C-alpha positions as CSV (number, residue, x, y, z in Angstrom):
1,X,-54.2,-20.9,3.2
2,X,-54.3,-17.2,2.9
3,X,-57.0,-15.8,0.7
4,X,-56.7,-12.5,-0.8
5,X,-60.2,-11.1,-1.5
6,X,-60.4,-7.9,-3.5
7,X,-63.4,-5.5,-3.4
8,X,-63.6,-2.6,-5.7
9,X,-65.8,0.3,-5.0
10,X,-66.9,3.8,-6.2
11,X,-69.8,5.5,-4.4
12,X,-71.2,2.3,-3.3
13,X,-72.3,3.4,0.2
14,X,-75.7,1.7,-0.4
15,X,-74.4,-1.7,-0.9
16,X,-70.9,-2.3,0.1
17,X,-71.6,-3.0,3.9
18,X,-73.2,-6.3,2.8
19,X,-70.1,-7.1,0.6
20,X,-67.7,-6.4,3.5
21,X,-69.7,-8.1,6.2
22,X,-69.9,-11.4,4.1
23,X,-66.1,-11.3,3.6
24,X,-65.3,-10.7,7.2
25,X,-67.9,-13.4,8.2
26,X,-65.7,-16.1,6.5
27,X,-64.6,-19.0,8.6
28,X,-61.7,-21.5,8.3
29,X,-59.4,-19.3,6.2
30,X,-56.9,-16.6,6.8
31,X,-57.8,-13.4,5.2
32,X,-56.0,-10.6,3.4
33,X,-59.0,-8.4,2.6
34,X,-58.1,-5.5,0.1
35,X,-60.6,-2.8,-0.8
36,X,-59.8,-0.5,-3.7
37,X,-62.0,2.6,-3.8
38,X,-62.1,4.9,-6.7
39,X,-62.1,8.2,-4.5
40,X,-65.8,7.9,-3.7
41,X,-67.6,11.0,-2.5
42,X,-70.6,9.3,-1.0
43,X,-69.6,8.3,2.5
44,X,-68.2,4.9,1.1
45,X,-64.6,5.6,2.5
46,X,-65.9,6.8,5.9
47,X,-67.9,3.5,6.1
48,X,-65.0,1.3,5.1
49,X,-62.6,3.2,7.6
50,X,-65.2,2.2,10.4
51,X,-63.9,-1.4,10.0
52,X,-60.4,-0.5,11.1
53,X,-57.8,-3.1,10.6
54,X,-60.3,-5.9,9.8
55,X,-59.8,-4.6,6.2
56,X,-56.2,-5.3,5.9
57,X,-55.7,-2.9,3.0
58,X,-57.8,0.0,2.1
59,X,-57.0,2.2,-0.8
60,X,-59.1,5.4,-2.1
61,X,-57.8,7.1,-5.1
62,X,-58.9,7.8,-8.7
63,X,-58.5,5.1,-11.1
64,X,-58.9,4.1,-14.7
65,X,-62.2,2.1,-14.2
66,X,-63.2,-1.3,-12.5
67,X,-60.6,-3.3,-14.2
68,X,-57.8,-1.0,-13.3
69,X,-58.9,-1.0,-9.8
70,X,-59.0,-4.9,-9.9
71,X,-55.4,-4.7,-11.1
72,X,-54.3,-2.7,-8.3
73,X,-55.8,-5.0,-5.8
74,X,-54.2,-8.1,-7.6
75,X,-50.8,-6.1,-7.3
76,X,-51.3,-5.8,-3.7
77,X,-52.4,-9.5,-3.1
78,X,-50.4,-11.4,-0.6
79,X,-52.4,-14.6,-0.5
80,X,-51.9,-17.9,-2.3
81,X,-55.6,-17.6,-3.6
82,X,-57.1,-14.5,-4.9
83,X,-61.0,-13.8,-5.2
84,X,-62.9,-10.7,-6.4
85,X,-66.0,-9.7,-4.9
86,X,-67.7,-6.5,-6.3
87,X,-69.1,-3.9,-3.9
88,X,-72.7,-4.9,-4.7
89,X,-72.1,-8.6,-4.3
90,X,-72.0,-10.8,-1.1
91,X,-70.9,-14.3,-0.4
92,X,-73.7,-16.5,0.2
93,X,-72.8,-18.0,3.6
94,X,-69.7,-18.0,6.0
95,X,-68.2,-21.2,4.5
96,X,-67.8,-20.2,0.9
97,X,-64.1,-19.6,1.3
98,X,-63.7,-22.7,3.4
99,X,-65.1,-24.7,0.6
100,X,-63.0,-23.2,-2.0
101,X,-60.0,-23.6,0.0
102,X,-60.7,-27.5,0.3
103,X,-60.7,-27.7,-3.6
104,X,-57.4,-26.0,-3.6
105,X,-56.0,-28.6,-1.3
106,X,-55.1,-30.5,-4.5
107,X,-51.8,-28.6,-5.6
108,X,-52.6,-29.1,-9.3
109,X,-55.7,-27.0,-9.2
110,X,-55.2,-23.6,-10.7
111,X,-58.8,-22.3,-10.5
112,X,-62.0,-22.8,-8.6
113,X,-65.4,-21.4,-9.4
114,X,-69.0,-22.0,-8.2
115,X,-72.6,-21.0,-9.0
116,X,-74.2,-17.6,-8.6
117,X,-77.6,-16.2,-7.7
118,X,-78.7,-12.9,-9.3
119,X,-80.9,-11.3,-6.6
120,X,-83.1,-8.4,-6.4
121,X,-81.3,-5.1,-5.8
122,X,-83.4,-4.3,-2.7
123,X,-85.0,-7.6,-1.7
124,X,-81.8,-9.5,-1.8
125,X,-83.6,-12.7,-0.6
126,X,-85.5,-12.9,-3.8
127,X,-83.7,-14.8,-6.5
128,X,-84.5,-13.4,-10.1
129,X,-81.9,-15.5,-12.1
130,X,-79.9,-18.5,-11.1
131,X,-76.5,-19.1,-12.8
132,X,-75.6,-22.8,-12.5
133,X,-72.3,-23.6,-13.8
134,X,-70.6,-27.0,-14.7
135,X,-67.3,-28.6,-15.0
136,X,-65.2,-27.1,-17.7
137,X,-64.9,-28.9,-21.0
138,X,-62.6,-27.8,-23.8
139,X,-64.5,-25.5,-26.3
140,X,-67.4,-24.7,-23.9
141,X,-66.8,-20.9,-24.2
142,X,-67.6,-21.5,-27.9
143,X,-71.0,-22.9,-26.8
144,X,-71.7,-19.7,-24.9
145,X,-70.7,-21.0,-21.7
146,X,-68.4,-19.3,-19.1
147,X,-68.3,-19.1,-15.3
148,X,-69.7,-16.3,-13.2
149,X,-66.7,-14.1,-12.6
150,X,-67.4,-13.2,-8.9
151,X,-67.5,-16.9,-8.1
152,X,-64.1,-17.5,-9.8
153,X,-61.0,-18.0,-7.6
154,X,-57.4,-18.3,-9.0
155,X,-53.9,-18.9,-7.4
156,X,-52.0,-15.9,-7.5
157,X,-49.4,-17.5,-9.4
158,X,-51.8,-17.6,-12.4
159,X,-51.9,-13.8,-12.5
160,X,-48.2,-13.8,-12.3
161,X,-47.9,-16.4,-15.2
162,X,-50.8,-15.1,-17.5
163,X,-51.1,-11.3,-16.7
164,X,-54.0,-9.5,-15.1
165,X,-57.0,-7.8,-16.6
166,X,-57.1,-6.2,-19.9
167,X,-58.2,-2.5,-19.3
168,X,-58.7,-2.2,-23.1
169,X,-61.9,-4.3,-22.6
170,X,-63.9,-2.0,-20.1
171,X,-66.9,-4.2,-20.0
172,X,-65.6,-7.8,-20.8
173,X,-62.2,-8.0,-19.2
174,X,-63.3,-10.6,-16.6
175,X,-64.6,-12.6,-19.5
176,X,-61.4,-12.4,-21.3
177,X,-59.4,-13.4,-18.3
178,X,-61.2,-16.4,-17.7
179,X,-61.3,-17.3,-21.5
180,X,-57.5,-16.9,-21.3
181,X,-57.2,-19.0,-18.0
182,X,-59.4,-21.9,-19.2
183,X,-59.7,-21.8,-22.9
184,X,-56.4,-20.7,-24.1
185,X,-54.1,-21.9,-21.2
186,X,-56.3,-25.1,-20.3
187,X,-55.4,-24.6,-16.6
188,X,-56.8,-27.2,-14.2
189,X,-60.1,-26.2,-12.8
190,X,-62.7,-27.4,-10.3
191,X,-66.4,-26.4,-10.3
192,X,-68.2,-26.5,-6.8
193,X,-71.9,-27.2,-7.4
194,X,-73.1,-24.8,-4.8
195,X,-74.1,-21.1,-4.6
196,X,-71.1,-19.0,-3.8
197,X,-72.2,-15.6,-4.4
198,X,-75.3,-13.5,-4.5
199,X,-75.2,-10.6,-7.0
200,X,-77.6,-7.6,-7.1
201,X,-79.2,-7.0,-10.6
202,X,-78.0,-4.0,-12.6
203,X,-74.4,-4.8,-13.5
204,X,-72.7,-2.6,-16.2
205,X,-72.6,-5.1,-19.1
206,X,-76.4,-5.5,-19.0
207,X,-77.1,-1.9,-18.0
208,X,-78.4,-1.0,-21.5
209,X,-78.8,-2.4,-25.0
210,X,-75.8,-0.3,-25.9
211,X,-73.7,-2.0,-23.2
212,X,-74.8,-5.6,-24.0
213,X,-73.8,-4.9,-27.6
214,X,-70.4,-3.4,-26.5
215,X,-69.9,-6.4,-24.1
216,X,-70.6,-8.9,-26.9
217,X,-68.2,-6.9,-29.3
218,X,-65.4,-7.0,-26.7
219,X,-66.2,-10.8,-26.0
220,X,-65.4,-11.3,-29.7
221,X,-62.4,-9.1,-29.5
222,X,-61.3,-11.5,-26.5
223,X,-61.4,-14.6,-28.9
224,X,-59.5,-12.8,-31.5
225,X,-56.7,-11.6,-29.1
226,X,-56.4,-15.0,-27.5
227,X,-55.8,-16.7,-31.0
228,X,-59.1,-18.7,-30.6
229,X,-60.5,-17.8,-34.1
230,X,-62.9,-15.1,-35.3
231,X,-66.2,-16.9,-35.2
232,X,-69.1,-14.7,-33.9
233,X,-70.9,-17.7,-32.4
234,X,-69.5,-17.2,-28.9
235,X,-70.7,-13.7,-28.9
236,X,-74.2,-14.7,-30.5
237,X,-74.7,-17.6,-28.2
238,X,-73.6,-16.0,-25.0
239,X,-76.8,-13.8,-24.4
240,X,-79.3,-16.6,-25.4
241,X,-77.6,-19.1,-23.2
242,X,-78.7,-16.9,-20.0
243,X,-82.4,-17.1,-20.9
244,X,-82.7,-20.5,-19.2
245,X,-81.2,-19.0,-16.0
246,X,-84.2,-16.7,-15.5
247,X,-86.5,-17.7,-12.8
248,X,-89.3,-16.4,-10.6
249,X,-89.4,-17.0,-6.7
250,X,-92.9,-17.4,-5.4
């Protein structure tokens, strides 16, 4: 099974090596690795070029933001399955994609997702938040639940059928895409109950109170544009549902 993994980057020289290395370390699958860089000026591109043909597709050019870059990657994807790993994230071990591939052996499965650990930005062995997901149940988004997007893999045919990321939602387009796939289209999914991705703290949607408010407003808009009602409850519940994920590692 050919996997297209897409990493988007902009001035990511401090973190992207761990992302790339974790992708290239994957075993048991054939890789189509795509890196879409937004014309970085900090040495990111030179670092990436050092991997040579191990990165099958490398593009560095200005873009319209992270979701525009993701859409460029999706358009270039050749694999049956597509995953997106951000430049400050990395796969938990070398068998992540083989575990995902095993779930996709069922041809009726459209998407697969797992669990995620938020880790300290510097000491990446220190878990600060544990995102444990569950099997999807209809209405789960309305209770504040959704998968962790970096752990979310879909068949390329899903993008062809339902469309790509909505760049009009510059903080919450990943949430809207998963809402579209799971809650609106009700596509068949599988949850793998293991940590697939480690994510450094400091994502854009949680960078400030203003960003949190904007992200929640965009989640509300995602519900409206998918015809799922106008209730603010999914927006209100989403931040509170994350409190139980916080943890301290001794």
